N, C-alpha and C positions, 0 to 999 in steps of 0.2 A: 137124492133120489134114493143113495145106495144106503143113506144112515137111515133113512124113514124105513125102509125096507127090512134093516134090522130091528128096528124098534118097532115097529110093527104100527107105527104111525106116525104121521105126517112131523116132523123136527126141524128145529130152524137151524143152519148152520152157517158157519162163516163162509163167504165167499171168496175165492182167490183169485188174484185175475187171471184171465185163460185167453187163450185163443179162441178157445170154443165157449163164448159167452152166450151164445144161443142154448147152453147146456145147463145154464147158471141155476135156473130153481123157479123161485118164486110160487111154488104150488101151494096153493088155498086151501087150509084143514079140511074146507069143504068138497075140494073137487073129487073126482072120480078115479082121477089119474093114478093113485096111490093103488088103491083095488084092481084095477086093472094089471097093473105092472107085477102088484103078487099074485095074482091069479094067471096071467099068460106069460111072463119072461121066468122063462130058467135060472138067469143070472145075470148079473151087473157085473160089468167089468170098470174098470179106472185106465186111463193109457197117458203117459206122459208128452207132457205141451210138445218137447222135440220130436217127438213121433206122427203127431197132429202136423206139424208144420211139414216133415219129412212125407206123409200122406198128401197134403195137397200139392206137392213140387210134384208128388209120381201120378197126381190124378193127371195133373198139365202137361208133364213130361211122356209120359206113356199115351195116356187117352184124349187130350187137347180139351179136358174139362173143366172149367172153373170150379172150387170148392170153397165153399167158408171151412173155417176149423170145426164148427159143431156138424158140417156135413160131411165132414172125411176121417171121423172119430170110427167107423165101422173098416173103413181102410187102416187105421193106426193099430186098431185093434189086431187086424189078419197081420200084420208088419211086425205086432211085438208077441204074438200068441201062434205064430204061424204050424207050429208042432202041434196046438192042438187040432188042426184042420186037414192033416195031411191024411190023404186016402178018400178025403171028401168032396163032395161039390158043395162049392159056397159062392152064395149070391150077398152080394155088400151094397147096402142101399146107401148112395151118396144125393144128398141133398143139399139144396142153397146154396148159392152163387154170389150173395151177402159179404164180401170181401174188399175190402178199401183198396184200392189199386194201388195204393204205396206202400202197404202191407203184404199185398200178393207182389211185387216186384221184389223188394227186399226178402219174402222167401225163395224166389226162382234163384234169387242172384247168392242168396248165402248158401241154397242147398246145392246149387248147382255146381259150387267151387269144391 
């Protein structure tokens, strides 16, 4: 999406493996998605895979919320860019709990150490 917004049209890009596969794209050239993003979104940010994993861990540890990778990216952004939000009231929308049990346990184990 970021590349499409920059280009002003839907473009195909190489997909890399990600814990947030729900955000991989697949936006059809005829869809309204790009137009809506261009009209209503102020910016698009990319976050690191390891930060998404940390966000999943923190959502469980602190809030007892199970979140899949694509559902935890808003929290990952807050972790990476916290200085952008100093002195502001912020809401992070967390969606989706479709994470495999083995991956979830692996993240909890790895991040908890």
